[in-house]
KEDRENTOR-471975 format. One record per residue (C-alpha): residue number from 1; residue in three letters; chain; x, z, y. Coordinates in steps of 0.5 Angstrom, whole numbers. Layout:
R   num   residuo   cadena      px      pz      py
R   NUM       ALA        A       X       Z       Y
...
END
This chain:
R   num   residuo   cadena      px      pz      py
R     1       UNK        A    -151     -78     -77
R     2       UNK        A    -148     -81     -83
R     3       UNK        A    -149     -88     -85
R     4       UNK        A    -150     -93     -90
R     5       UNK        A    -149    -100     -90
R     6       UNK        A    -154    -106     -93
R     7       UNK        A    -151    -113     -93
R     8       UNK        A    -158    -115     -96
R     9       UNK        A    -162    -120     -93
R    10       UNK        A    -168    -120     -99
R    11       UNK        A    -174    -117     -96
R    12       UNK        A    -176    -115    -103
R    13       UNK        A    -169    -112    -104
R    14       UNK        A    -169    -108     -98
R    15       UNK        A    -177    -105     -98
R    16       UNK        A    -173    -102    -105
R    17       UNK        A    -167    -100    -101
R    18       UNK        A    -171     -95     -96
R    19       UNK        A    -176     -93    -101
R    20       UNK        A    -169     -90    -105
R    21       UNK        A    -166     -88    -100
R    22       UNK        A    -172     -84     -98
R    23       UNK        A    -174     -81    -105
R    24       UNK        A    -167     -81    -108
R    25       UNK        A    -161     -80    -104
R    26       UNK        A    -157     -74    -104
R    27       UNK        A    -158     -71     -97
R    28       UNK        A    -155     -66     -93
R    29       UNK        A    -155     -68     -86
R    30       UNK        A    -159     -75     -84
R    31       UNK        A    -157     -83     -85
R    32       UNK        A    -158     -88     -82
R    33       UNK        A    -157     -96     -83
R    34       UNK        A    -158    -102     -80
R    35       UNK        A    -161    -109     -84
R    36       UNK        A    -164    -116     -83
R    37       UNK        A    -168    -120     -87
R    38       UNK        A    -169    -127     -88
R    39       UNK        A    -175    -130     -85
R    40       UNK        A    -180    -126     -87
R    41       UNK        A    -187    -122     -86
R    42       UNK        A    -188    -114     -87
R    43       UNK        A    -194    -112     -88
R    44       UNK        A    -196    -104     -88
R    45       UNK        A    -197    -101     -93
R    46       UNK        A    -206    -101     -92
R    47       UNK        A    -206    -107     -90
R    48       UNK        A    -210    -113     -93
R    49       UNK        A    -205    -119     -94
R    50       UNK        A    -211    -124     -94
R    51       UNK        A    -214    -122     -87
R    52       UNK        A    -207    -121     -83
R    53       UNK        A    -203    -126     -85
R    54       UNK        A    -202    -134     -85
R    55       UNK        A    -200    -135     -92
R    56       UNK        A    -201    -143     -92
R    57       UNK        A    -196    -143     -87
R    58       UNK        A    -191    -137     -90
R    59       UNK        A    -192    -142     -96
R    60       UNK        A    -190    -148     -93
R    61       UNK        A    -184    -145     -89
R    62       UNK        A    -181    -141     -94
R    63       UNK        A    -183    -135     -91
R    64       UNK        A    -183    -128     -96
R    65       UNK        A    -189    -123     -96
R    66       UNK        A    -186    -117     -97
R    67       UNK        A    -190    -110     -97
R    68       UNK        A    -187    -103     -95
R    69       UNK        A    -189     -96     -96
R    70       UNK        A    -190     -95     -89
R    71       UNK        A    -197     -96     -85
R    72       UNK        A    -198    -100     -79
R    73       UNK        A    -198    -107     -77
R    74       UNK        A    -197    -113     -80
R    75       UNK        A    -189    -115     -76
R    76       UNK        A    -185    -122     -76
R    77       UNK        A    -177    -122     -78
R    78       UNK        A    -171    -126     -78
R    79       UNK        A    -164    -127     -78
R    80       UNK        A    -165    -126     -71
R    81       UNK        A    -169    -119     -72
R    82       UNK        A    -164    -112     -73
R    83       UNK        A    -168    -107     -77
R    84       UNK        A    -166    -100     -77
R    85       UNK        A    -168     -94     -82
R    86       UNK        A    -166     -86     -80
R    87       UNK        A    -168     -82     -87
R    88       UNK        A    -167     -74     -87
R    89       UNK        A    -170     -67     -88
R    90       UNK        A    -174     -63     -84
R    91       UNK        A    -178     -57     -84
R    92       UNK        A    -181     -60     -78
R    93       UNK        A    -183     -67     -79
R    94       UNK        A    -187     -68     -73
R    95       UNK        A    -182     -64     -69
R    96       UNK        A    -177     -69     -72
R    97       UNK        A    -181     -76     -72
R    98       UNK        A    -180     -77     -64
R    99       UNK        A    -173     -74     -64
R   100       UNK        A    -171     -80     -69
R   101       UNK        A    -174     -86     -65
R   102       UNK        A    -170     -83     -59
R   103       UNK        A    -164     -84     -62
R   104       UNK        A    -165     -91     -62
R   105       UNK        A    -167     -91     -55
R   106       UNK        A    -162     -87     -53
R   107       UNK        A    -157     -91     -57
R   108       UNK        A    -160     -97     -52
R   109       UNK        A    -160     -94     -46
R   110       UNK        A    -153     -93     -47
R   111       UNK        A    -152    -101     -48
R   112       UNK        A    -155    -102     -41
R   113       UNK        A    -162    -102     -42
R   114       UNK        A    -168     -99     -39
R   115       UNK        A    -171     -97     -47
R   116       UNK        A    -177     -92     -47
R   117       UNK        A    -181     -89     -53
R   118       UNK        A    -188     -91     -51
R   119       UNK        A    -194     -90     -54
R   120       UNK        A    -197     -90     -62
R   121       UNK        A    -191     -94     -65
R   122       UNK        A    -186     -98     -60
R   123       UNK        A    -180     -98     -56
R   124       UNK        A    -181    -101     -49
R   125       UNK        A    -176    -105     -43
R   126       UNK        A    -180    -105     -38
R   127       UNK        A    -186    -104     -41
R   128       UNK        A    -185    -111     -46
R   129       UNK        A    -184    -109     -53
R   130       UNK        A    -178    -110     -56
R   131       UNK        A    -179    -105     -62
R   132       UNK        A    -185    -103     -67
R   133       UNK        A    -183     -97     -72
R   134       UNK        A    -186     -94     -77
R   135       UNK        A    -186     -87     -82
R   136       UNK        A    -186     -84     -89
R   137       UNK        A    -186     -76     -91
R   138       UNK        A    -184     -75     -98
R   139       UNK        A    -184     -68    -100
R   140       UNK        A    -179     -65     -94
R   141       UNK        A    -176     -71     -92
R   142       UNK        A    -178     -76     -87
R   143       UNK        A    -176     -83     -86
R   144       UNK        A    -177     -87     -79
R   145       UNK        A    -176     -95     -80
R   146       UNK        A    -177    -100     -74
R   147       UNK        A    -175    -107     -71
R   148       UNK        A    -170    -109     -66
R   149       UNK        A    -172    -116     -62
R   150       UNK        A    -165    -119     -61
R   151       UNK        A    -167    -127     -61
R   152       UNK        A    -173    -127     -65
R   153       UNK        A    -176    -134     -65
R   154       UNK        A    -184    -132     -62
R   155       UNK        A    -186    -139     -64
R   156       UNK        A    -185    -138     -71
R   157       UNK        A    -188    -130     -71
R   158       UNK        A    -195    -133     -67
R   159       UNK        A    -196    -138     -73
R   160       UNK        A    -194    -132     -79
R   161       UNK        A    -199    -127     -76
R   162       UNK        A    -205    -132     -73
R   163       UNK        A    -210    -132     -77
R   164       UNK        A    -217    -133     -76
R   165       UNK        A    -220    -127     -72
R   166       UNK        A    -214    -124     -71
R   167       UNK        A    -211    -122     -64
R   168       UNK        A    -206    -127     -64
R   169       UNK        A    -211    -133     -66
R   170       UNK        A    -213    -134     -59
R   171       UNK        A    -208    -130     -55
R   172       UNK        A    -203    -136     -57
R   173       UNK        A    -195    -137     -55
R   174       UNK        A    -195    -136     -47
R   175       UNK        A    -199    -128     -49
R   176       UNK        A    -194    -127     -54
R   177       UNK        A    -189    -127     -50
R   178       UNK        A    -191    -124     -44
R   179       UNK        A    -192    -117     -48
R   180       UNK        A    -185    -118     -52
R   181       UNK        A    -178    -119     -50
R   182       UNK        A    -172    -120     -54
R   183       UNK        A    -166    -116     -53
R   184       UNK        A    -161    -122     -52
R   185       UNK        A    -165    -123     -45
R   186       UNK        A    -163    -115     -43
R   187       UNK        A    -156    -115     -46
R   188       UNK        A    -153    -122     -44
R   189       UNK        A    -146    -119     -45
R   190       UNK        A    -147    -119     -52
R   191       UNK        A    -146    -125     -56
R   192       UNK        A    -150    -124     -62
R   193       UNK        A    -154    -120     -66
R   194       UNK        A    -148    -118     -70
R   195       UNK        A    -144    -115     -64
R   196       UNK        A    -151    -111     -63
R   197       UNK        A    -150    -109     -70
R   198       UNK        A    -144    -107     -69
R   199       UNK        A    -145    -103     -62
R   200       UNK        A    -151     -99     -65
R   201       UNK        A    -148     -97     -71
R   202       UNK        A    -142     -95     -66
R   203       UNK        A    -146     -91     -63
R   204       UNK        A    -151     -88     -68
R   205       UNK        A    -144     -85     -71
R   206       UNK        A    -141     -82     -66
R   207       UNK        A    -136     -87     -66
R   208       UNK        A    -135     -86     -74
R   209       UNK        A    -133     -80     -73
R   210       UNK        A    -139     -79     -78
R   211       UNK        A    -138     -81     -85
R   212       UNK        A    -140     -86     -89
R   213       UNK        A    -144     -86     -95
R   214       UNK        A    -143     -91    -100
R   215       UNK        A    -148     -92    -106
R   216       UNK        A    -145     -92    -113
R   217       UNK        A    -146     -99    -117
R   218       UNK        A    -151     -94    -121
R   219       UNK        A    -155     -92    -116
R   220       UNK        A    -155    -100    -113
R   221       UNK        A    -158    -102    -120
R   222       UNK        A    -163     -97    -119
R   223       UNK        A    -165    -100    -113
R   224       UNK        A    -165    -107    -115
R   225       UNK        A    -169    -104    -122
R   226       UNK        A    -174    -102    -116
R   227       UNK        A    -174    -109    -113
R   228       UNK        A    -175    -112    -119
R   229       UNK        A    -180    -108    -122
R   230       UNK        A    -184    -106    -116
R   231       UNK        A    -183    -109    -109
R   232       UNK        A    -182    -116    -111
R   233       UNK        A    -190    -116    -115
R   234       UNK        A    -196    -120    -114
R   235       UNK        A    -199    -113    -116
R   236       UNK        A    -195    -109    -110
R   237       UNK        A    -195    -115    -105
R   238       UNK        A    -203    -118    -106
R   239       UNK        A    -206    -114    -111
R   240       UNK        A    -205    -107    -107
R   241       UNK        A    -210    -111    -102
R   242       UNK        A    -216    -107    -102
R   243       UNK        A    -223    -110    -101
R   244       UNK        A    -224    -116     -95
R   245       UNK        A    -229    -121     -94
R   246       UNK        A    -228    -127     -91
R   247       UNK        A    -232    -133     -89
R   248       UNK        A    -230    -142     -88
R   249       UNK        A    -234    -147     -87
R   250       UNK        A    -232    -155     -87
R   251       UNK        A    -236    -161     -87
R   252       UNK        A    -235    -166     -93
R   253       UNK        A    -238    -172     -95
R   254       UNK        A    -243    -168    -100
R   255       UNK        A    -245    -164     -93
R   256       UNK        A    -242    -157     -90
R   257       UNK        A    -240    -153     -94
R   258       UNK        A    -239    -146     -92
R   259       UNK        A    -236    -140     -97
R   260       UNK        A    -236    -133     -97
R   261       UNK        A    -232    -129    -102
R   262       UNK        A    -230    -122    -103
R   263       UNK        A    -224    -120    -105
R   264       UNK        A    -221    -114    -108
R   265       UNK        A    -214    -112    -110
R   266       UNK        A    -212    -120    -110
R   267       UNK        A    -217    -122    -115
R   268       UNK        A    -225    -125    -112
R   269       UNK        A    -230    -120    -113
R   270       UNK        A    -236    -124    -110
R   271       UNK        A    -236    -130    -108
R   272       UNK        A    -243    -135    -106
R   273       UNK        A    -243    -142    -103
R   274       UNK        A    -248    -144     -98
R   275       UNK        A    -250    -151     -94
R   276       UNK        A    -253    -157     -93
R   277       UNK        A    -249    -161     -99
R   278       UNK        A    -251    -165    -105
R   279       UNK        A    -250    -164    -112
R   280       UNK        A    -253    -164    -118
R   281       UNK        A    -252    -157    -121
R   282       UNK        A    -253    -150    -117
R   283       UNK        A    -247    -147    -115
R   284       UNK        A    -248    -141    -116
R   285       UNK        A    -246    -142    -123
R   286       UNK        A    -239    -145    -121
R   287       UNK        A    -238    -139    -117
R   288       UNK        A    -239    -135    -123
R   289       UNK        A    -233    -138    -126
R   290       UNK        A    -230    -136    -121
R   291       UNK        A    -231    -128    -120
R   292       UNK        A    -223    -125    -123
R   293       UNK        A    -220    -131    -121
R   294       UNK        A    -213    -128    -117
R   295       UNK        A    -215    -131    -109
R   296       UNK        A    -209    -136    -108
R   297       UNK        A    -209    -143    -109
R   298       UNK        A    -206    -144    -115
R   299       UNK        A    -210    -139    -119
R   300       UNK        A    -217    -142    -116
R   301       UNK        A    -214    -150    -118
R   302       UNK        A    -212    -147    -125
R   303       UNK        A    -219    -144    -126
R   304       UNK        A    -222    -151    -124
R   305       UNK        A    -218    -155    -128
R   306       UNK        A    -223    -157    -133
R   307       UNK        A    -230    -154    -129
R   308       UNK        A    -234    -161    -127
R   309       UNK        A    -234    -160    -119
R   310       UNK        A    -236    -166    -117
R   311       UNK        A    -242    -164    -121
R   312       UNK        A    -244    -158    -116
R   313       UNK        A    -242    -162    -109
R   314       UNK        A    -242    -169    -110
R   315       UNK        A    -235    -173    -109
R   316       UNK        A    -231    -167    -108
R   317       UNK        A    -225    -165    -111
R   318       UNK        A    -222    -159    -114
R   319       UNK        A    -216    -159    -109
R   320       UNK        A    -221    -159    -103
R   321       UNK        A    -225    -153    -105
R   322       UNK        A    -219    -149    -107
R   323       UNK        A    -216    -151    -100
R   324       UNK        A    -223    -149     -98
R   325       UNK        A    -224    -142    -101
R   326       UNK        A    -216    -140     -99
END
């Protein structure tokens, strides 16, 4: 396979890079590249960002949210995670899909670990997950991309992906450790994720017998433009989320408030308040004012800026209400 080099650690650029290579890169044979992201959560094409990710934790810790063009679940990336992408032409996409993933498992086995392709979209070592992958078909082309955990911060992973009702919210770090594994535990002869990257590049390119593919400046500019107009936008990362409903409850000085909110394409389509709280005016009035607002804390605070929140909920501030709603 020919190989590319992508040194970017910008998640939005790297999502655009995948899209460009799948749809616009001239191909006569399969191409692979290995790449990394700075701390980020990458959600699947069809996922609702608000229901899959701890967005408050991401914001507090400077973790980027990005949406990819393939299905599957949310994953956490940091610089101790190595990602791979393989893009190729095919006349039989279903046949070639497992073949592409087998390339990665075979490369890991050649380094001395017992890696096996297993389940719907996993690569396992001794029954524990080290890689998850996804695919996308475009015309006669197939892209397979996935993760390789070298020494990922499992505490950060757990926090970033823990939301009420999620698999991780009650599982905790001990449960996560029992199900996943970092390659560093199995490859003590490699000193860093950089060495892993170099070794895999050598193996997959047959010690560089296969030629490197170098993007032109015009192609790089196309990737940058795609990242700017699509993959880094609120509309793509948040607004693409289909309808989902959430509820939260908290006790304040005015009483207990429960909020039920329906979010569709990143905006509040319906919201209602219930509970034993006290107020001078019916909260339905305030709820109506919030419909159509973006479902993020800043937008809600902006919408509440000129509203007398304390008239609806005794002595409750706009900040307290916004924190409850999101």
